[in-house]
N, C-alpha and C positions, 0 to 999 in steps of 0.2 A: 386539134393538132398541136397546139401550144403545150398542152399537158403531156403529150407523147414525147416531145423534144425534152421537156424538163425531166421526164422519167428516165430517158436514155442518159442524159447528162449526170443525173444523180447516181445511177447505177455504175457508170464509168468512174465516178468520183470515189465510190466505195471500193471498187476493185483496185484502183490505183493507190489507195491509201493502205491497202493490205489489211483491211478490217474484216471481221467475220461477216457471213451472209446475214443481213438483217431479217430476211424472210424466215430463215431457220430459227432465229432467236424468237421471233413473234409466234411461230408455231409452237415452240416450247412454252411460251406464256399462255397461249390458248389451251394447250393440253393440260396445263396445271389448273386453270380455271374450270375446265370441263370435267375435272375429277370429282366435283361436287354436283350431284344431281339436284339436291334441294337442301335447305337449311332453315333453322329457326334461331333467332338471336335477339337478345335484349339490347336496347339502345337508349342512350341519352342524347337528345338533340338540343344543341345550343345555337341560336340564331343571333348574329350581331350584324345588323344592317343600319345604314344611316337614314333610311326612309320608313322604317317600321319599328315598333316596340313589341317584342315577342318574348313570352316567358319560356323557360326551359321546359322541355317535354321528355317524358319517359314513354317508351313504346316497345312493342314486340314486332319484329319484322320477319316475314316469311318470304322465302324465295324458292322458285322451281325453274329449272332450265326449260326453254332458253331465256324467257323474259317475264315469267309470271311473278308478281310482287304484291304483297299485302301488308298493310300496317294496321296494328291494333293499339289503341291508346285511349285512356280515360279522358285525357284532355284533347289536345289537337296537335297537329304537326305542320309546320310551315317549312317546306323543304323542296327544292327543285327535284324533279324526277331523277336527274343525273346523280343526286346525292343519296337517294334511297338505296340503290343497288347499282352503282356505276361499275361497269366492267369494261376494261380495254377491248374486250372481244366485240363490243358494239361498234367500235371504230374500225374493226377489221372484217366486217361482214362482206363488203363488196370489193370490187377491184380497186387496188391502190398501188402506189409506188412507195417503197420504204428505203431509207438510206440512213446509215449510221453517221451522224454529224461529228461526234467526238466522244471521248471517254472522260468521265468526271467522277467526283466523289461527293455523295450526298449523305450527310449524317454518318460518316464513316463507312458507307457502303460504296463499293466500286460499281459504277453503272455505265451503260451505254446510252447516249442520247440518240434516239431514233426518230426521224421525221417521217410523218405519214401524210401523203398527198393523195386524196381520193381522185380517181379517174372519171368518176361520174359527176355531172353537174347537178344531180338531184340530191346529193348528200347535203346535210345541214351544216357541215363544217368544211372549211377550205384548207385547214392545216392543223395537224396535231403533233405535238412533241411528247414523246414518252421516254422517261428515264427508267431504264430496266436494269435490275440487279444482274450482274454478270454470273453469279453463282446460283442464286435461288430462282431466277426467272420470274420475279414479281415486279410490279410497277411501283416505284416510289413516288413518282410525280407525273402528272399529265397536264399539259397546257393546250387547250383547244381554242382555236379561233373560228367562230361561227359566223354565218351570214346575217343572223338577226339578233343574237343575244350577246354580241361582243365577245370578250375573251373570258374563258372560265378556266381556273386553275384548281387542280385537285392534288392534295398531298396525302399519301397513305403510309401508315405505320403498321407494323406487324409484330405479333408475339407468338403464342402457341399454335395459331392456325396458319402459319406461313406456308406449311406444306400444301394447303389448299388455296393459297393466295387470298385468304380472307383477312381483311384488315382488322386491327384492334382500334384504330382511329382513322377518321377521314376528315380532312379539312378542305372545304370547297370555298374558293374565293371567286367573286365575279364582279364585273364592272360593265354596265350597259348604259347606253345613251338614251334609250327610249324612255317614255314616261310610264309605260306599263310594266307590270311585274314580270320577272323572268318566267318562261314557260313552265307550267306544271306546279307553280307555287299556290298552295291553298291553305285555308285556315282562317281563324279569327285574329284580327290584329288592329292596332291603332296606327293610322298613317301619319307620317311626319310631313305635313303639308308644305312647310317651308323648303324641305329638301326636294320634294317632288316638283315644286315650282322651279327650282334651280336646275332640274334635270340631272342632278348628280345621283346616280344609282350605283352604289357600291355596297359590298357586304361580304360576310363570311359565315359559313355554316360549319359547325363542328359536330361530328357524330362519333360517340364513343360506343364501341361494341363489346359485349361480354356474354359468356355462357352460350357459346355456339353449340347447336345440335345439328350435325350434318348427316345427310343421306337417311332421313327419318321416314321417307315414303309418303310425302304429301301428295294428295290426289289433286287432279285438275279442278274438281268440283269445289275443293276447299277455297279456291281463289275467287269463286263467285260471291258477290256481295250478299246474296240472299241466304247463303249458308252460314248459320250462326254457331253450330256445334263445333267443339274442338276436335278436329280430325287428327291431331298429333298424339292423342292419347292411345 
């Protein structure tokens, strides 16, 4: 009931401020993202965390709608699942309330700051802030407050694939209080025991993307770990 009252209040706030309909803006964002059925991209992954020592990794990432993801690398990759192929559409799957909080400028881009509040108690996040480009309908920044993993901030930059909302660079920053690793992080690493003892868990992951190949017809079978042959040829 409390969330319903919040939803009504936020909706009235948007109307009274004379701002655009946030749901319409978010639909434009989702439409742009869904314009790519699948893709292959080369990535350089850099991890900077105060509780691990991790080398730079080069990898090839494959994606297929709605959520199939595969990473191939000669080394290893330590990266939260949110960073491999984070999409704002994941935050907008179920019922939610959206409100435009204000207009801002980020790196010279005019954006709307839209707050997303899920209406279901089963969602992993309690609040998400999205900074959305007024003209291109791409997301430049996302700040998500989760129930278990603290606050995660993602910054996105775009170049030649902006028409598909595919970033050229992703910066993921996180801060958690638990002593365990953020969900989905895997790989070989050296733990910083002193930092773990203190409980200070902060870090940043930077992923640089290049050489996108979009809508190449990846099969569902390709994403099974048992399949070794290159289905993209």
